[in-house]
C-alpha positions as CSV (number, residue, x, y, z in Angstrom):
1,M,59.7,42.7,-27.7
2,N,59.2,41.3,-31.2
3,V,58.7,37.8,-29.8
4,R,56.1,39.1,-27.3
5,H,54.2,41.0,-30.0
6,S,54.2,37.9,-32.2
7,R,52.8,35.7,-29.5
8,L,50.2,38.3,-28.6
9,A,49.1,38.6,-32.3
10,R,48.8,34.8,-32.6
11,L,46.7,34.7,-29.4
12,V,44.3,37.4,-30.6
13,A,43.9,35.7,-34.0
14,L,43.1,32.3,-32.3
15,T,40.5,34.0,-30.1
16,V,38.8,35.5,-33.1
17,V,38.7,32.2,-35.1
18,V,37.2,30.3,-32.1
19,S,34.6,33.0,-31.4
20,M,33.3,33.3,-35.0
21,P,31.4,29.9,-35.1
22,L,30.1,30.5,-31.5
23,L,28.6,33.8,-32.7
24,G,27.0,31.9,-35.6
25,M,25.6,29.3,-33.3
26,A,24.2,32.0,-31.0
27,G,22.5,33.6,-34.0
28,V,20.9,30.2,-34.9
29,A,19.8,29.6,-31.4
30,S,18.2,32.9,-31.0
31,A,16.2,32.7,-34.3
32,K,12.4,32.5,-33.8
33,A,9.9,31.0,-36.1
34,T,8.0,33.6,-38.1
35,R,4.3,33.9,-37.3
36,G,2.4,31.8,-39.9
37,S,5.4,29.7,-40.9
38,Q,5.3,25.9,-40.8
39,A,7.5,25.9,-37.6
40,W,5.2,28.5,-36.0
41,C,2.0,26.6,-37.0
42,A,3.5,23.3,-35.7
43,A,4.1,25.0,-32.3
44,H,0.5,26.4,-32.3
45,P,-1.7,23.5,-33.1
46,A,-4.8,25.5,-32.2
47,K,-4.2,27.6,-35.3
48,A,-3.9,24.6,-37.7
49,N,-7.3,25.2,-39.2
50,K,-7.0,29.0,-39.3
51,P,-6.3,30.9,-42.5
52,I,-3.0,32.1,-41.1
53,C,-1.7,28.5,-41.3
54,A,-3.7,27.4,-44.3
55,N,-0.8,28.0,-46.8
56,A,2.1,28.0,-44.3
57,T,5.6,27.7,-45.7
58,P,9.0,27.0,-44.0
59,G,10.0,30.6,-43.6
60,G,6.9,32.7,-44.6
61,N,4.2,34.7,-42.9
62,S,1.6,32.8,-44.9
63,G,1.1,31.7,-48.4
64,T,4.0,30.6,-50.6
65,G,5.5,33.9,-51.6
66,P,8.0,36.5,-50.3
67,V,7.5,37.9,-46.8
68,V,9.8,40.9,-46.9
69,G,8.0,43.9,-45.3
70,T,5.3,41.8,-43.7
71,S,4.2,42.2,-40.1
72,P,3.2,39.4,-37.6
73,D,0.1,41.5,-36.8
74,I,-1.4,41.1,-40.3
75,S,-1.7,38.2,-42.7
76,V,-3.2,37.6,-46.1
77,T,-4.1,34.2,-47.6
78,V,-5.6,33.0,-50.9
79,S,-7.9,29.9,-51.3
80,P,-7.5,27.6,-53.0
81,N,-3.7,27.9,-53.2
82,T,-1.9,24.9,-51.6
83,T,0.0,21.9,-53.0
84,L,-2.9,19.6,-52.2
85,D,-5.5,22.0,-53.4
86,P,-4.0,24.2,-56.1
87,L,-5.8,26.9,-58.0
88,V,-6.4,25.5,-61.5
89,E,-7.6,27.9,-64.1
90,T,-10.9,27.1,-65.7
91,G,-12.8,28.1,-68.8
92,Q,-10.9,30.9,-70.6
93,S,-7.9,30.7,-68.3
94,E,-10.1,32.2,-65.5
95,I,-9.0,32.7,-61.9
96,H,-11.6,32.7,-59.0
97,A,-10.3,32.7,-55.4
98,V,-11.1,34.0,-51.9
99,V,-8.7,36.4,-50.3
100,Q,-8.8,36.7,-46.5
101,V,-7.0,39.4,-44.5
102,E,-6.5,39.0,-40.7
103,T,-5.2,41.6,-38.3
104,L,-5.5,42.4,-34.7
105,S,-8.9,43.3,-33.4
106,S,-7.5,46.7,-32.3
107,F,-7.6,47.7,-36.0
108,A,-11.4,47.2,-36.3
109,G,-13.0,49.8,-38.6
110,D,-9.7,50.6,-40.3
111,V,-9.4,50.3,-44.1
112,V,-7.2,47.7,-45.8
113,N,-6.3,47.8,-49.5
114,I,-5.9,44.5,-51.3
115,S,-4.0,44.4,-54.6
116,S,-1.7,42.5,-57.0
117,S,0.1,44.4,-59.7
118,Q,1.5,41.1,-60.9
119,L,-2.0,39.6,-61.3
120,V,-3.1,42.7,-63.1
121,A,-0.2,42.2,-65.6
122,S,-0.9,38.5,-65.9
123,C,-4.7,38.8,-66.7
124,N,-6.6,40.5,-69.4
125,T,-9.1,41.6,-66.8
126,L,-8.9,41.5,-63.0
127,S,-11.4,42.6,-60.3
128,F,-12.1,42.2,-56.6
129,E,-15.6,41.9,-55.2
130,T,-17.2,42.7,-51.8
131,I,-20.7,42.5,-50.3
132,Q,-19.9,44.8,-47.3
133,A,-22.6,47.2,-48.5
134,G,-25.0,44.4,-49.5
135,L,-26.1,43.0,-52.9
136,P,-25.3,43.4,-55.7
137,P,-21.6,43.1,-55.0
138,R,-19.3,46.1,-55.3
139,V,-16.8,45.3,-58.1
140,S,-13.5,47.1,-58.1
141,P,-10.9,46.6,-60.9
142,D,-7.3,45.9,-60.1
143,N,-7.5,46.5,-56.4
144,I,-10.0,47.1,-53.6
145,S,-10.3,49.0,-50.3
146,V,-12.4,47.3,-47.6
147,V,-13.2,47.8,-43.9
148,L,-12.0,45.5,-41.2
149,D,-14.7,44.1,-38.9
150,D,-14.7,44.1,-35.1
151,D,-12.4,41.0,-35.1
152,G,-9.9,42.7,-37.4
153,N,-10.8,40.5,-40.4
154,V,-12.1,41.0,-44.0
155,T,-12.7,38.8,-47.0
156,V,-13.1,39.4,-50.7
157,V,-13.2,37.5,-53.9
158,V,-10.7,38.0,-56.8
159,D,-11.7,37.2,-60.4
160,G,-9.5,37.2,-63.4
161,S,-9.9,36.2,-67.1
162,N,-7.4,35.2,-69.7
163,C,-4.7,34.9,-67.1
164,A,-1.2,33.6,-67.6
165,P,-0.3,30.7,-65.2
166,G,2.4,31.2,-62.6
167,G,2.9,33.0,-59.3
168,S,1.7,36.5,-58.5
169,V,2.2,38.4,-55.2
170,V,-1.0,39.5,-53.5
171,E,-0.6,42.4,-51.1
172,A,-2.7,43.7,-48.2
173,D,-1.9,47.2,-46.8
174,L,-3.5,49.1,-43.9
175,E,-4.3,52.6,-45.2
176,S,-3.7,54.3,-41.8
177,A,-1.1,54.1,-39.1
178,P,0.7,51.8,-38.4
179,Y,0.5,51.0,-42.1
180,L,1.1,47.3,-41.8
181,T,1.7,45.1,-44.9
182,A,1.2,41.4,-45.6
183,L,2.2,39.5,-48.7
184,T,1.4,36.1,-50.1
185,T,1.8,34.5,-53.6
186,L,-1.2,33.2,-55.6
187,N,0.1,30.3,-57.7
188,A,-2.2,29.7,-60.7
189,M,-1.9,26.4,-62.6
190,P,-2.8,26.2,-66.3
191,P,-6.1,24.3,-67.1
192,V,-5.6,20.6,-66.6
193,T,-7.6,17.5,-66.0
194,T,-8.3,17.0,-62.3
195,T,-9.9,14.4,-60.0
196,P,-13.8,14.3,-60.3
197,G,-15.8,15.8,-57.5
198,V,-16.8,19.1,-56.0
199,V,-14.9,21.0,-53.3
200,G,-15.4,24.4,-51.6
201,F,-12.8,27.0,-50.5
202,P,-12.0,28.1,-47.9
203,N,-13.7,25.5,-45.8
204,D,-14.3,26.2,-42.1
205,E,-14.6,29.8,-43.2
206,V,-14.8,32.5,-40.5
207,E,-17.6,34.9,-41.5
208,T,-16.7,38.6,-41.6
209,G,-18.6,41.8,-40.9
210,D,-20.6,43.0,-37.9
211,T,-21.5,46.6,-38.9
212,T,-24.0,47.6,-41.6
213,A,-24.3,51.3,-40.9
214,V,-22.4,53.8,-43.2
215,V,-20.4,55.4,-40.4
216,G,-16.7,56.0,-40.1
217,N,-15.0,54.2,-42.9
218,G,-18.2,52.5,-44.0
219,P,-19.9,49.1,-43.2
220,S,-17.8,46.0,-42.6
221,G,-20.6,43.6,-43.6
222,N,-23.1,41.4,-41.9
223,S,-21.8,37.9,-41.1
224,D,-20.8,37.6,-44.8
225,V,-19.7,34.4,-46.5
226,Y,-17.4,34.2,-49.6
227,A,-16.7,30.8,-51.2
228,V,-15.6,29.3,-54.4
229,F,-16.7,25.8,-55.5
230,Y,-14.8,23.9,-58.1
231,V,-16.6,21.1,-59.9
232,E,-14.4,18.5,-61.7
233,D,-15.5,15.6,-64.0
234,N,-14.1,13.4,-66.7
235,P,-13.1,15.5,-69.7
236,V,-15.3,13.3,-71.9
237,Y,-18.1,15.7,-70.6
238,A,-16.3,18.8,-71.9
239,E,-18.8,21.4,-73.0
240,A,-21.6,19.7,-71.1
241,T,-23.8,21.7,-68.7
242,V,-23.2,21.5,-65.0
243,E,-25.4,23.0,-62.2
244,I,-24.9,23.6,-58.5
245,D,-27.3,24.1,-55.6
246,S,-27.3,24.1,-51.8
247,T,-30.7,24.7,-50.2
248,Q,-29.0,24.6,-46.8
249,L,-26.4,27.2,-47.7
250,E,-29.0,29.5,-49.2
251,A,-31.4,29.1,-46.3
252,R,-28.6,30.0,-43.8
253,C,-28.0,33.4,-45.5
254,G,-31.1,35.3,-44.4
255,D,-30.4,38.7,-45.9
256,G,-29.5,37.4,-49.4
257,W,-27.1,35.4,-51.5
258,I,-25.7,35.2,-55.0
259,W,-24.3,32.3,-57.1
260,E,-21.8,33.5,-59.8
261,P,-20.9,30.7,-62.3
262,G,-17.6,31.0,-64.2
263,N,-17.1,30.4,-67.9
264,G,-20.0,32.7,-69.0
265,G,-22.7,31.3,-66.7
266,T,-25.6,33.5,-65.6
267,P,-25.6,34.7,-61.9
268,V,-28.6,33.8,-59.7
269,T,-29.5,36.2,-56.9
270,Q,-32.0,36.3,-54.1
271,V,-32.3,39.1,-51.5
272,S,-34.6,39.7,-48.4
273,P,-37.8,41.5,-49.5
274,G,-37.8,43.5,-46.2
275,P,-36.6,43.7,-42.6
276,G,-37.1,40.4,-40.7
277,I,-38.1,38.5,-43.9
278,P,-35.5,35.9,-44.9
279,A,-34.3,35.8,-48.5
280,G,-35.3,32.1,-48.7
281,I,-34.0,29.4,-51.0
282,N,-33.8,29.3,-54.8
283,T,-37.1,28.2,-56.3
284,G,-36.1,28.9,-59.9
285,P,-33.5,27.4,-62.3
286,E,-30.3,26.3,-60.6
287,P,-27.0,28.2,-61.4
288,Q,-25.5,26.6,-64.5
289,T,-22.3,26.9,-66.6
290,T,-20.4,24.8,-69.1
291,L,-17.6,22.4,-68.2
292,D,-14.3,23.4,-69.9
293,D,-12.2,21.2,-72.1
294,D,-10.7,19.5,-69.0
295,G,-14.1,18.8,-67.5
296,N,-13.8,21.6,-64.9
297,A,-16.1,24.5,-63.8
298,V,-16.2,27.0,-60.9
299,F,-19.0,28.7,-59.0
300,V,-18.6,31.6,-56.6
301,F,-21.0,32.0,-53.7
302,K,-21.6,35.1,-51.6
303,G,-24.1,35.3,-48.7
304,I,-25.2,37.9,-46.2
305,S,-26.3,37.4,-42.5
306,C,-25.4,33.7,-42.7
307,A,-25.8,31.3,-39.8
308,A,-22.8,29.2,-38.8
309,G,-22.8,25.4,-39.4
310,D,-22.5,22.8,-42.1
311,S,-24.3,22.9,-45.5
312,S,-24.4,20.2,-48.2
313,V,-23.5,21.5,-51.6
314,I,-24.6,19.4,-54.7
315,A,-23.2,19.6,-58.2
316,D,-24.9,17.7,-61.1
317,V,-23.5,17.1,-64.6
318,L,-26.4,17.2,-67.1
319,A,-24.9,14.7,-69.6
320,G,-23.8,11.1,-69.9
321,T,-24.4,9.2,-66.7
322,H,-25.5,12.4,-65.0
323,D,-22.7,12.4,-62.4
324,T,-23.6,13.9,-59.0
325,F,-21.1,15.2,-56.5
326,T,-21.6,16.4,-52.9
327,F,-19.5,18.4,-50.5
328,T,-20.0,19.6,-46.9
329,Y,-19.2,23.3,-46.5
330,T,-18.7,24.7,-43.0
331,I,-19.3,28.2,-41.8
332,V,-17.7,29.5,-38.6
333,A,-19.1,32.4,-36.6
334,P,-17.1,35.7,-36.7
335,Q,-14.2,35.6,-34.3
336,P,-10.6,36.9,-33.8
337,T,-8.2,34.8,-35.8
338,I,-4.8,36.4,-34.8
């Protein structure tokens, strides 16, 4: 009896040892790529230019931060915020970026809250801006609640001053059932010299908003555009004046637009004088600001009722050889993105 029990024990132990790696292999084989990760985006090439894949990481939902608690039915991205196009602070350690939230179209009209307690702690001042109710923008300190459009999307701008560089988690939460959450990480780099030029983010931007009436949770906007344009030149031009203009972009936004220069620049706004009358293009002084010590500056643009298509954006440095830079910014009509 003792011999039989010994043989049986050895057989059971051998079975357990052999089965353990097989279980591990089964777990690996059954693992599926997270929506918005590099693996998922590689398997869905049609999403390559969509915000959900703009900041894709090996294991994340989107962005470069933690994904614990996120849902595949909601994503949040920050632009600029990639290795190739990082967010470099300008002026007085300022942060200016576009935050895009995408959900299922079934959540149209619901409210989503966008916040970042880590950014609040990192910056002397932090605010979010929306033009869902028109111009001037609604400015909300620390966090903002906004309405999803009929495609389940919403976009805002985040502005911070005197911000410490580093990573900060940005959170998007549906304020009603099923209370979905999405997370990403905004990685702010300290001011640094960058390659001369002008570039806009996010490019190929999908407009948001298709309701203007104050019903339900409020308006979602009217084919709104949110963009940030970074102008970079040789630091020898530090403290020089730089201006930006885009007749095409302004003309596309029939109900109004606003340029908001960083580093203490004065905003330039134009709105439609009445129903059916386009806001028109800027006929006064161009939006201007001052290049920081690294030769960099930033301009935020917001437009209402904007036509889809390409627009040429021109930045001029009013010093030295009067360098001029151009960039083609593309607007995409409202559409589902998840």
